[in-house]
N, C-alpha and C positions, 0 to 999 in steps of 0.2 A: 474616478480611475481613468475613464475614457479620455478625459480632458487633460490627465497628467497632474492634477492637483492632489490626488492621493495616491498612494503606492498599492494599496490592496483594499477589498471589499469583504466585510463579513455581514450577512444578512440571514434570515430565516426564522427568527425566533416565533414569529406570527404567521409565518408562510410556508408552503410545502417546498420540499427540495425541488420539484419540477419548476415551481414558480422562479425560484432562485437561479437554476440552471438556465432555463430559457431566458430570463433577463440577462445573464451573463454572457450567453451565447449570441443575442441579437444586439447587445450594446458593446460589450468589451471585445467580442469576438473569439474565434477558434484559431490556434495555430494549426497549421497544415504543411508541415515539413515535407510529407512524402506526395503532396499534390493529389491526395485522394478525393474522389467525387463526395465523399461524405467523411470529413476529418473526425478523428476520435477525440471525444473529451470524456473523461471518467472522474472517479472520485475515490479518495483513499481516507483511511482513519489513522491517528497516531494513538496508540494504546501505552500508557504508563501505569506503573504500580510500584510502591515501595518494595525493594527486595534488596536487603542489606548484603546478600551473598554475591552481588555482582559488583563490578568496579565502579559502575555509575551509582550505585545504590538504589537502582530501580530497574525493573524489567521495561523494556520498550520493544514494541512491534508497530510494523506498519502494514495494514490491510488494504487491499485494492481487488476489485472494484466493488464496493458494497452500497452504492448508492445511486448510479447513473445508469449503466450499460446492462440491460436485463439478459439478452443471451448474444454475448459477444461472438463474433467470427473470428476467423483466424488473424485477419487484419487488425481487428479492434483489440483482441487479447494481446497481441504482440505490442500494440501501442500502450495499452494499458499497463503491460510490464514494464515497459520504458519509462512511462510517465511516473510510475510509482518508485521506480528506482531512482529517478531524478528528486521527487520529493523527499525520499529517505536519505539520499545522499547528502542533501542540502541540511536537513534537520539534525541528522547525525554530526555532521560538521559543526552546526551550531552548539550540540551537547558538548562535543570534544573540546570547543574553545581552543584549538591550536595548542593541546596538550601533547608533550612528548612521552607521555605514560605509554608505552607499547602495549601494556595489558589492556588499558581503555581503549587504545586504537583498534586492536583487534575485536574487541567486544563490539565496537561502533563499526565495524566493517561490514557493508551492506551484502547480505547472503539471501538469495530469493529462493523461496520453495512454491512450486505450482502445486496447489492443494487438490486432493482427490481422495476419493474411498479406496484407491489403490496406491501401492508404492513400487515404482519402477517396474510395473508389468504384472505384479502380483494380482490384480484384478481381472487378468486376461483381456480379451478384445473388448473394446468399447469406442464409440464414437468419440466421447469427450476425453478418454485417455489419449488417444490418437492426437486429437487437438492440443492438449497441453505439451505432449511430447515434441510436437512438430514446432510449437512456440519455443521451447527450450533450445531445440537445434537451431532455430532462425536466430535467436538472441546470441547464442555462442557463435554463430557464424559473423553476424554483422558488429557484435560487441563483445569480442573475445576477454575483455577485461572484467566483463560482469560475472560475478559468481552466482550460478544458477542451476537447479537441478529440479527433477521431477518426472513424472508425477509422484507426489508424496503425500501419505497421510499425515494428519496433523501430529500426532504423537511422534512419528519418525522425524517430523520436521524440527520440532521444537525440544524434544526430550533427548539428552546425549545418550542414555542408555539404550533407549528403543532405536533411536537413530543408528547407533554402532551395530545392532542386531539386524535391522531390517535393510540398512542401505551401508554395509561397512566401508564401501569405498567412495562414498558421496563427499563431495566438497561442501556440502550444505547440511546434511541430515544431523538433527540434534542442535543446530546452531543457527537455524533460520532466524532472521529478524524482519524479513519482508514476506509476507503471506499474499498469494495472488490466488484467488478463487476463480473456478470456472463460470459461473453466472450470478447473476443478483440475488437469486434466491438463497444460495449457499451463503454468498457475502453478507447479506443483512442479517440472516440467522446467527452467523458467527459473530457479527458485530454486536447484536443485541445479547448474546450469551457470554461475551467477554465481560461486557458492561454489567449485566445483572447477576450472572452467576460468578464470574471471576473477579469482581469488584476492581475492574480496570477503569481508569479514568479515560474517556474517549474524546480526543479532539478531533472536530470534522463534522461532516465531510469536508476535506480538503480537496476542492475541485481542481482538476488537472487538465492540461491542454489548451487553457485559455491564454489570452496575451497579456494576462497579468494576474497575480495571486487573488485567488476568490475562495471564499470558505462559506459554506452553508452551515446552519446550526440547526440541530434537532428542537422540535418544538417542545420537547421535553428537557431541554437543556438547564442545568444548574449554574449559578454563578461561577463556581470552579470549571465547569465544563466550558464556559464563554471565555474565561481567563486562559484556559489551556489552548483554545483556538487562536486567540491573539497571540500568545507565544509561539505558537506553531507559524503563524504568518510572519511574525518578525523574523523566523529562520528562513523564509522563503523569498523575502524581499531582496 
């Protein structure tokens, strides 16, 4: 990949995520568009599950960051949000396949929910809530085209009935397809829960912020998981 012979890299079936991430950082390199002292790299997961009630025939969610950044600062969470949005946009465009179907296009419109135990201030004052709200404000200021809201509980983010009740004026509530978590603890727990309890197929971690597409594999990956990662990488090239 570094030499330009390949377009992307998939690794990790026998190595830890740390091994893969450090190799990608040191060899492929990290983007640094904002010239930060420590540029942000992150990881997202693409979750899919058959759902005939949707225009696509499946449910699709993108989760970030669930594998790389343990306790993100404001700058890191801002970058994670933008990097995950970029991944989702490319993947949704790949799924859309230039369709003129307005219902499908709307279903695949990226909508970001910043996840929390609180929905739009319902949890009172909290450092994490303030951080999430600040990131939402910054993204809206710098990228007004991005649809984002939060902080928001998971049910309010993805369940239309709950979203309408808890956040009736939100452009995201009930229809989020990009889920941003406040730290790695919550992200990894949600990733495993969606996979183990929700029966979603997880593709990833999709490493973000590097100079070329890179994906890590869970050491517990099945053949289907690996094929899903390959498909995701094709969307990002």
